[in-house]
C-alpha positions as CSV (number, residue, x, y, z in Angstrom):
1,M,-0.9,-73.6,27.0
2,N,-2.4,-70.3,25.4
3,I,-0.5,-68.2,23.4
4,S,-1.4,-64.4,22.5
5,I,0.7,-62.7,19.7
6,L,1.1,-59.2,20.0
7,G,1.8,-58.4,16.1
8,F,1.8,-60.4,12.9
9,G,4.9,-59.0,11.3
10,T,7.8,-61.8,10.2
11,V,8.3,-63.2,13.9
12,G,4.6,-63.1,14.9
13,K,3.7,-65.2,11.9
14,G,6.6,-67.6,12.0
15,V,5.1,-68.3,15.5
16,Y,1.7,-68.8,14.7
17,E,3.2,-71.3,11.7
18,I,5.4,-73.3,14.1
19,V,2.5,-73.7,16.6
20,K,0.0,-75.1,14.2
21,K,3.1,-77.5,13.4
22,A,3.3,-78.1,17.1
23,N,-0.4,-79.6,17.8
24,G,0.1,-81.6,15.4
25,Q,2.9,-83.3,17.0
26,T,1.3,-83.2,20.4
27,R,2.8,-80.3,22.0
28,N,0.0,-78.8,24.2
29,L,0.0,-74.9,22.7
30,S,-2.8,-72.9,21.0
31,V,-3.1,-69.4,19.8
32,S,-5.7,-67.6,21.2
33,H,-5.6,-63.9,20.5
34,I,-3.2,-61.8,17.9
35,L,-2.9,-58.4,18.4
36,I,-3.4,-56.3,14.8
37,R,-3.5,-52.6,14.3
38,K,-7.1,-50.8,14.7
39,N,-8.5,-50.7,10.7
40,K,-6.4,-53.4,9.8
41,E,-8.4,-56.5,8.0
42,R,-9.0,-59.6,10.1
43,V,-8.0,-62.4,8.3
44,L,-7.7,-64.6,10.9
45,P,-10.6,-65.3,13.8
46,E,-8.0,-65.6,16.3
47,M,-7.3,-61.4,15.6
48,T,-8.3,-58.1,17.6
49,D,-7.1,-55.0,17.9
50,N,-8.0,-54.8,21.5
51,I,-4.9,-55.4,23.6
52,E,-7.3,-55.1,27.1
53,E,-9.1,-57.8,25.3
54,I,-5.7,-60.2,25.9
55,L,-4.4,-58.9,29.1
56,N,-7.7,-59.2,30.7
57,D,-8.3,-63.2,29.0
58,K,-7.6,-65.3,32.3
59,N,-7.0,-68.4,30.0
60,T,-3.9,-66.5,28.2
61,D,-1.0,-67.9,29.4
62,V,2.1,-66.9,27.7
63,V,1.9,-63.6,25.8
64,V,4.5,-62.9,22.5
65,E,5.8,-59.7,22.1
66,A,6.2,-59.2,18.1
67,I,5.7,-55.6,17.5
68,G,9.2,-54.1,17.6
69,G,10.2,-50.8,18.6
70,I,10.1,-49.4,22.3
71,E,6.7,-48.5,22.3
72,P,3.7,-49.5,23.0
73,A,6.2,-52.5,23.1
74,H,7.4,-51.6,26.9
75,E,4.0,-50.6,27.8
76,Y,2.5,-54.1,26.5
77,I,5.1,-56.3,28.2
78,L,4.8,-54.6,31.6
79,S,1.2,-54.7,31.4
80,A,1.3,-58.3,30.6
81,L,3.7,-59.3,33.4
82,E,1.5,-57.2,35.7
83,H,-1.4,-59.4,34.7
84,G,0.3,-62.5,35.4
85,K,1.4,-63.5,32.2
86,H,4.8,-65.2,31.1
87,V,6.1,-62.9,28.4
88,I,8.5,-64.3,25.4
89,T,10.0,-61.4,23.2
90,A,12.6,-61.2,20.5
91,N,12.2,-57.4,20.7
92,K,16.4,-56.3,21.0
93,A,15.4,-52.5,20.8
94,V,13.6,-52.5,23.8
95,I,15.1,-55.0,26.2
96,A,18.5,-53.4,25.6
97,V,16.8,-50.4,27.7
98,Y,14.3,-52.3,29.9
99,L,15.5,-55.7,30.7
100,K,16.2,-55.0,34.3
101,E,12.8,-53.5,34.8
102,F,10.9,-56.5,32.9
103,T,13.6,-58.9,34.9
104,D,12.0,-57.5,38.2
105,A,8.0,-57.3,37.2
106,A,8.4,-60.6,36.1
107,E,9.8,-61.7,39.7
108,Q,7.3,-59.6,41.2
109,N,4.4,-61.1,39.6
110,N,5.5,-64.7,39.6
111,V,6.1,-65.2,35.8
112,K,8.5,-65.8,33.6
113,F,10.1,-62.9,31.0
114,Y,12.5,-64.6,28.4
115,F,13.8,-63.2,25.1
116,E,16.2,-66.1,23.7
117,A,15.3,-65.0,20.1
118,S,16.6,-61.1,20.7
119,V,20.1,-61.9,20.1
120,G,21.1,-63.9,17.3
121,G,17.9,-65.2,16.1
122,G,17.7,-68.8,16.1
123,I,21.2,-69.3,17.4
124,P,20.5,-70.5,21.3
125,W,23.3,-67.4,22.5
126,I,21.2,-66.4,25.5
127,Q,21.1,-70.0,27.3
128,G,24.6,-70.4,26.1
129,L,26.0,-67.6,27.7
130,E,24.0,-68.1,31.1
131,K,25.3,-71.6,31.2
132,A,29.3,-70.6,30.8
133,L,28.1,-68.2,33.7
134,R,27.2,-70.8,36.2
135,I,30.4,-71.7,36.2
136,D,32.6,-69.2,35.3
137,R,33.1,-65.6,34.6
138,V,32.7,-64.3,31.1
139,N,35.5,-61.6,30.6
140,S,34.6,-61.0,26.9
141,I,32.2,-61.3,24.1
142,Q,32.6,-61.2,20.5
143,G,30.8,-60.8,17.5
144,I,28.8,-60.6,14.1
145,F,25.8,-59.8,15.6
146,N,23.3,-58.8,12.4
147,G,22.6,-60.9,9.6
148,T,22.1,-57.9,7.0
149,S,25.7,-56.3,7.4
150,N,27.1,-59.6,7.0
151,F,25.3,-60.2,3.7
152,I,26.5,-56.9,2.8
153,L,29.6,-57.3,3.3
154,D,30.1,-61.0,2.3
155,Q,28.4,-60.2,-1.4
156,M,30.7,-57.0,-1.4
157,S,33.4,-59.3,-1.0
158,R,32.6,-62.4,-3.1
159,R,31.0,-60.4,-6.3
160,G,33.1,-57.1,-5.8
161,G,29.6,-55.0,-6.0
162,S,29.0,-51.4,-4.9
163,F,27.6,-50.9,-1.1
164,V,24.6,-49.5,-2.6
165,D,23.5,-52.2,-5.7
166,V,24.2,-55.0,-2.3
167,L,21.9,-53.3,0.3
168,K,19.5,-52.8,-2.9
169,E,19.6,-56.7,-3.4
170,A,19.4,-57.0,0.7
171,Q,16.1,-55.2,0.5
172,K,14.5,-57.1,-2.0
173,L,15.7,-60.3,-0.8
174,G,14.0,-59.5,2.6
175,Y,17.1,-59.1,4.8
176,A,17.7,-55.6,4.9
177,E,14.0,-52.9,6.1
178,A,13.4,-50.1,3.8
179,D,15.0,-47.7,6.0
180,P,18.1,-50.1,6.6
181,S,19.5,-47.6,9.2
182,A,19.3,-49.7,12.7
183,D,21.7,-52.7,10.6
184,I,23.9,-50.8,8.4
185,D,24.9,-48.0,11.3
186,G,25.6,-50.5,13.8
187,I,22.5,-49.8,16.1
188,D,20.9,-53.3,16.0
189,V,24.1,-54.7,16.8
190,A,24.6,-52.5,19.6
191,N,21.2,-53.7,21.1
192,K,22.5,-56.8,20.9
193,L,25.6,-56.2,22.7
194,C,24.1,-54.8,25.3
195,I,21.9,-57.6,26.2
196,S,24.7,-59.7,26.0
197,C,26.6,-57.0,28.7
198,D,23.8,-56.8,30.8
199,I,23.6,-60.8,31.2
200,A,27.7,-61.7,30.9
201,Y,28.3,-58.9,33.5
202,N,25.2,-58.9,35.6
203,I,24.3,-55.0,34.9
204,D,22.2,-52.5,33.8
205,I,23.8,-50.4,31.2
206,K,21.9,-47.1,31.6
207,N,24.6,-44.6,29.6
208,R,24.0,-46.4,26.1
209,K,24.9,-43.2,24.0
210,A,28.1,-43.7,25.6
211,L,28.4,-47.1,23.0
212,P,31.4,-46.0,20.7
213,I,29.3,-47.4,17.3
214,F,30.6,-47.4,13.7
215,G,28.6,-48.8,10.7
216,I,29.7,-49.5,7.1
217,R,27.5,-46.9,5.3
218,N,30.6,-45.5,4.2
219,I,32.6,-48.7,3.2
220,T,33.3,-48.9,-0.7
221,A,34.3,-51.9,-3.0
222,K,37.8,-50.2,-3.2
223,D,38.1,-50.9,-0.2
224,V,36.9,-54.2,0.3
225,E,39.2,-54.9,-3.0
226,Y,42.0,-53.4,-0.9
227,F,41.5,-55.6,2.0
228,A,41.4,-58.8,0.0
229,K,44.6,-58.2,-1.4
230,K,46.1,-58.3,2.2
231,G,44.5,-61.9,2.5
232,L,42.1,-59.8,5.3
233,S,37.7,-60.2,5.2
234,V,36.3,-57.0,6.8
235,K,33.0,-57.8,9.1
236,L,30.5,-55.4,11.1
237,I,31.8,-56.8,14.8
238,G,30.5,-56.0,18.5
239,R,32.9,-56.6,21.1
240,T,33.3,-56.2,24.9
241,H,35.6,-56.9,27.7
242,Q,35.7,-56.9,31.5
243,K,38.7,-56.5,33.8
244,G,38.5,-56.0,37.4
245,N,35.3,-53.3,38.0
246,K,35.8,-52.3,34.3
247,F,34.5,-52.9,31.4
248,D,33.9,-51.4,27.7
249,Y,31.8,-52.1,24.7
250,V,32.3,-51.0,21.1
251,V,30.4,-51.5,17.6
252,E,32.8,-51.1,14.5
253,P,34.1,-53.0,11.5
254,S,36.7,-55.1,12.0
255,L,39.5,-57.1,9.7
256,F,40.1,-60.6,10.3
257,V,42.7,-63.0,8.3
258,N,40.8,-65.2,6.1
259,H,41.1,-68.8,7.3
260,S,39.4,-67.2,10.4
261,L,35.9,-68.2,11.9
262,E,34.5,-64.4,11.1
263,A,36.1,-64.3,7.7
264,N,34.0,-67.7,6.8
265,T,30.6,-66.7,8.4
266,P,28.9,-66.1,4.6
267,D,25.6,-64.5,4.5
268,N,22.6,-63.6,6.8
269,Y,24.6,-65.6,9.6
270,N,25.9,-65.2,12.8
271,L,29.0,-66.0,14.5
272,I,28.8,-65.0,18.4
273,S,32.0,-65.9,21.0
274,L,32.1,-65.9,24.3
275,N,35.6,-66.2,27.1
276,G,35.3,-68.1,30.2
277,D,37.8,-68.8,32.8
278,T,37.8,-72.5,32.5
279,I,35.7,-73.0,29.2
280,G,37.8,-70.9,27.5
281,K,36.3,-69.5,23.7
282,L,33.1,-70.7,22.9
283,D,31.6,-69.9,19.6
284,F,28.3,-70.1,18.3
285,F,26.8,-70.2,14.6
286,G,23.7,-70.5,12.6
287,Q,20.9,-68.3,11.3
288,G,21.1,-64.9,12.9
289,A,17.9,-63.6,11.7
290,G,14.6,-65.1,9.3
291,M,11.1,-65.8,9.9
292,L,11.2,-69.5,11.2
293,P,14.7,-69.3,13.0
294,T,13.8,-66.5,15.4
295,A,10.1,-67.7,16.1
296,N,12.4,-71.0,16.7
297,A,13.8,-69.4,19.5
298,V,10.3,-68.0,20.7
299,I,8.9,-71.6,20.7
300,Q,11.8,-73.1,22.4
301,D,11.4,-70.5,25.7
302,I,7.8,-71.1,25.5
303,L,8.6,-75.0,25.5
304,D,10.8,-74.1,28.8
305,I,8.3,-72.2,30.5
306,Q,5.6,-75.2,29.7
307,E,8.0,-77.8,31.3
308,E,8.9,-75.4,33.8
309,K,12.9,-75.4,32.9
310,E,14.5,-72.1,34.7
311,H,16.7,-69.5,33.1
312,L,19.8,-68.4,35.1
313,K,18.4,-65.7,37.2
314,R,20.6,-62.2,37.2
315,E,19.5,-59.2,39.1
316,F,21.6,-56.8,36.7
317,N,23.0,-54.6,40.0
318,K,26.4,-55.2,39.9
319,K,28.4,-52.3,39.8
320,L,31.3,-52.1,36.8
321,E,32.5,-49.1,35.4
322,Y,32.6,-48.0,31.6
323,C,36.0,-47.5,30.5
324,P,36.6,-46.5,27.0
325,Q,40.2,-46.6,27.4
326,L,40.4,-50.1,28.7
327,T,41.3,-52.0,24.9
328,K,43.7,-51.0,22.8
329,G,43.8,-51.5,18.7
330,D,45.4,-50.6,15.4
331,Y,43.4,-49.2,12.9
332,L,43.3,-48.1,9.1
333,V,41.4,-44.6,8.7
334,R,40.3,-43.8,4.8
335,S,39.5,-39.9,4.4
336,K,39.6,-37.5,1.6
337,A,41.1,-35.0,4.2
338,D,44.3,-34.8,5.8
339,V,43.9,-36.3,9.3
340,A,46.9,-37.4,10.4
341,D,47.8,-34.4,12.8
342,L,44.0,-36.1,14.8
343,F,45.9,-39.3,15.5
344,K,49.7,-37.7,15.8
345,D,49.9,-39.2,19.4
346,F,48.9,-42.7,17.9
347,A,52.7,-42.9,15.5
348,P,50.5,-42.8,12.2
349,T,52.0,-43.8,9.0
350,Y,50.6,-43.8,5.5
351,E,49.5,-46.7,3.4
352,G,48.9,-45.9,0.5
353,K,45.4,-43.9,1.1
354,Y,45.1,-45.4,4.6
355,L,46.3,-43.8,7.3
356,A,47.4,-46.5,9.7
357,V,46.7,-45.6,13.6
358,H,48.4,-47.2,16.5
359,S,47.8,-49.1,19.5
360,I,44.7,-46.1,20.0
361,P,42.5,-46.6,23.1
362,V,39.1,-47.6,21.4
363,G,37.1,-45.0,22.8
364,E,39.8,-42.6,21.8
365,M,40.1,-43.7,18.3
366,H,36.2,-43.5,17.8
367,K,36.1,-39.7,19.6
368,I,38.7,-38.7,17.0
369,M,37.0,-40.4,14.1
370,R,33.4,-38.5,15.1
371,Q,35.6,-35.1,14.5
372,V,37.2,-37.0,10.9
373,L,33.6,-37.3,9.6
374,K,32.7,-33.3,10.4
375,V,35.6,-33.3,7.8
376,D,34.8,-35.9,5.6
377,S,31.3,-37.5,6.1
378,S,32.3,-40.4,3.4
379,A,35.4,-41.4,6.1
380,F,35.7,-45.0,7.3
381,M,37.8,-46.8,9.6
382,V,38.7,-50.6,10.1
383,S,40.2,-52.2,13.0
384,L,43.2,-54.4,12.5
385,P,43.4,-58.0,13.7
386,N,45.2,-58.6,16.8
387,G,44.2,-55.4,18.2
388,E,42.4,-56.3,21.2
389,A,45.2,-56.4,23.9
390,V,43.3,-55.1,27.3
391,A,45.6,-51.9,28.7
């Protein structure tokens, strides 16, 4: 199979490296083109800055989109599909918005659109979820979807460092970007959760702005120390539930008892779980990011196409109502301002410098926290264990 790679950053380089090794293992794979930015030096013979050269190459079987972001990735993926080429991508940002459009375009042009690497990096999460859905209704998903935020929280817990210092270390190690907003503010988790929801519930989430998100930017070493004294560890979690014709989704810092799998997920690892009617709880653990783990998942998709292995077909046309009140939880809030009155309907009590809020709908909690942040931009919230009872 002839492969064209769009972009030559972390994922693109990883795919190129593994393909070269795969050839040595008698896999019939080769890279025919690598799309680079205009005016960038061509250091490999496969490099080109002309997307049309790739789209019009009848010998290109598979296009691997590794540019990232929304545009021009969206345009290039659609064009490749319309030119009759299979497309593989790890780009969760563009998939979270255009999954149905890409799926429909692939179907119309009799090609495949696969995206295993978009959620969980090297973890076979998408295929694991699809396999469960062959038999079960998946009614909840929860996970540590982001390796960068997990590395930061894990290092703060182990060494007692400040958020700022550990973030700088993550950037030096290549775990965090120069602008880490997508990771620390929960945007990356939100994208991956949207993709997982779409697949699990066979829906097309339109109003992504309704997704309640609270990241870890405001966490302090003293927060982590306080939680540790209580036998708890904090993780940035994405979770969703489905009940009847309703579903919810949320991204937020959450506490777990120290013997739990979540609390013991170290460094930049991911842990994603699903719950099915007959299979029960399934956990998927592994490297959630990195050049070779992510590229490995891309190559697995390419080999599935080569071996004509079909993935689960979804039309993303089921109608479910997003319900921010579906799930209730208990929370701790830290704020320099007196915000107890904002939570007066939810039995607020003080635990030291933290305000404990009880049995509050998740959507309502995030709505009120947006008010809290207006009076105290450094405020922090975290959900307590066992706070996932469905209303």
